[in-house]
N, C-alpha and C positions, 0 to 999 in steps of 0.2 A: 248449232249454236246461233245465240239469237245479240250477241253482241261481239262489239271487237273495242277492247279498253287501251289506253294510253296514257304515260303522263303528260301532261297540259302546258310544255313549258312556254307557249306562245300568250296563253292567260298569265300566267304565273310573272310573265316579265310586263306584261301590259298592268297587271294589279302593281308592282314596285315603281310606275313611270304614274301610275294613276295620281297620286298626288292626294291630299284628305279630303276627303267628303263634308260636306255642309251638313248635318244633323238635319233632320226632316221631321215636321212635328209627327209623332204618334198618332195614327188612324185611331178614331174614336172604340172604342170597347165597351162592354159589358162590364159594369162594377164589376170587383171581385174584394172576396172577404181580406178583412185585413192580413191573416194569416199568408195567404196567396199570393196578397200584393209583396211582402216583405218580402218570400222567396224569389218574387221574382226578379224584385229590385237588386237582392244578394248576388245573382248569377250574370247580371248587367256588369259589364267592363266597356268603356268608353274604346279602347282598343279593339277591342273583338268587334263592338257594333261598327265602329269606323271601318275599317275591313269586310266585315259581311255589307256592307253599303257598297261599297268598291268593287268587290266583288260583283254584287248584279249591273252596278255601270259597265263593268268592261265587259260584260258578253251582251253586245244588244242584240232586242229579239228574245232577247230569253225568258224564260219565267220562273220565278222563285215556286218550289215544286215543295220545300220543308228546309225547316228553320231550326236547330235545334243547340241548344246552349246550357252549359251547366259547368263541374268541378269536377276535376281529377289529382288525385292523388298522386308522386315522382311512382311511377312504373305500372300504374292503374290505364284499365281497359273500358271504354262504354264500347259495346254493340250495339246496331239498330238494325231495321231490313225498311227496307226501300225497294218500291215496284216503278220498274222503270217502264217509259211507252217508247215505240220508235222514234227515232231520233237521235239527237247529242245529249248526252246529259252529263252533267257535271258535278262535281262534289268540291267544293273548296274549305278548307277549314281554316283556324288560326286558333291562337292561343294569347294570352298576356303577356304583360311587360315581365315579371316574374318567370314565365316559362321561355324555354331555352331551345325545345325542339319537340315536335309534336309528327306524329306520325297517320295517316291514312291507309285503310287495307277495303279491300274490295274482293269479298268471299263470294264464286258464282253459287249457284245453285244446289251444283255437287260439294260445296265445301272449300273447292279447291280456289287457292289466291289466284285473283282475274287480276289485279292491277295494286301494285301497292307504290305512296309515295314516302318512302323512308331515308329522307335524304334530309342533312342534319338542318333544320326548316322551320320557323315559325308558323309556313304558309303552304303547307302541302297541297297537293291539289292531282285528282283524277278526272280521267274523260273516258266515255264509251260511246260507241258509234252502235246504238240498237236497233234491230234492225225487225222486232216484234216484244211483244211486253215480258219483262223478266224481274225476277225478284233476286236481288245483291244482299247480302249480310254487310255491314259497313262497320269497322271498327277504327274510332278512334284512340291515339295510342299515346300516353303523357310520355315523352319520352324521359324529358331533362324539366325541371319546376326546383327553382331555390324555394319555395314556398309550399305549405300543402295548406289546400289544395291550389290550385291554379285554375283558372277561369277557361274555357275554349266555347269555340263557336263552328256550327260547320254549318254551310248552305250549298243547298241543292238546286239546281238548277235545269232546266231543260231547253232546247229547242226543237220544235218538228220535225220531222224530214221532210225536205222539201218533195214538193208535188213532183213527181214525174211530168212528160211534156203528156198535152192534151190529144188524146185521140180523135182522128179526122173524122 
């Protein structure tokens, strides 16, 4: 097995303490057509974006592997695949103000549940210590939402494995 997974309560506590993060100007991007711009803008939610920035700031030395955003109806599930390299691998999610509960599940390559944050929360988080390259399926589950649909965001972070002692 190439991974050890746990729910990261320490990072979750750090995010609750972190407070608001100042908005950063967007990086220069290639222009997109009007329909694509409208779709991207519709998926943005200021609270979701603020939390995703706080997740990144709370993990010094981590790099963002992938950021996903979308909208889900109550009870709906969004599934995607990620590949993790050796090191610490974190997945944090958030949903908008109309959302009352969103869950995260990580499924191992054999389809078995590897980790889950199913606590009633708008800020689920999972973490894995990965010893080699491994593929996970991740499920975002919109458990409770007072409107249809609710916005959500997921930030996937990694920190490389610490190098061992130098050979003599």
